Every structure is written in structure tokens, then in C-alpha cells.
N, C-alpha and C positions, 0 to 999 in steps of 0.2 A: 465314757463315749465307746460305745459299741465298735469296733474294726467292719469294716466294709469285707465283701467277700469279694473276689479276682474272679471270671469264668476265664477257663479254659478250657477250649474246647481239643479234642487227638482225636486220630485217625487211629486203627484199629483193624487189623486183618480178621474178615465172619471169624475167619477158624478159629483168632485167639482171644475175640471180644468175652467170653464167656467169663475165660481164665482171667482176664485182665478185668473182668468186673470184680468178681470176686474178691481176685489182691489188693482194690479198691476199696474194700469196703474194712477191709481189716484198719485201714487207716480212723481214727472219728473224728478229724478235720476234712473233710473230703465227702462232698453231696453226691451223689450221682443225681442227675436230672432227664427225666423221662420225657420223649420229644412233645409228648401234652403238658407236662411240666415249663416246660420250652417256650412254648405254644404261648399259656397262659400270659407267663411270667414277659413275653412281648406285648401281649395285646393290654394288661394292667398297666405298662411302662410306657407306653407308644403314645403320643403330643395326641390331644385332644383338638386342639383346636389347630386342623391342616388346612391351610389357602386353597385349599384343590377339591373343585366338583369331582362327582360323577364322572363325565363327559371327557375334564382335564386328564382325569387318571387313566381314562379308557383310550382318551389319545396318545397320551406317553407310552402305551401298552402294545399299540397300533402298528409305531412306528419304529 
């Protein structure tokens, strides 16, 4: 059975981000995910049968 990944979010100062990414790439068990990949994963795994209409969603946003 394949072991599941755990997703961890880390905040790093912008000035240190490039060096931090470079360091993380040294570890073969870490996968860095781009913002686009994160959005695509969310879309792929999001529930498909949501019991809300577009109007329901707009009402929630407006409140």
C-alpha cells in the first residue's frame, strides 16, 4: 500500500524564499507544489455534487 503524502504549508520571508526552495530540493521526499498545481489539486478533489445553486453562493458571498 502506498503511503499518503501529508501537505504542510510553510510561510517564509520573501527575501529567503529562493534559498529555502533550493534547500528543500535537496530532499528527495519533498515535493514543492506551484500555486497552479495547488489549485488544480483542489479542483480535482473538490466535491462534485454540492447542494448549492449559483444564487445560493452569491447570497453567501454578499453577506
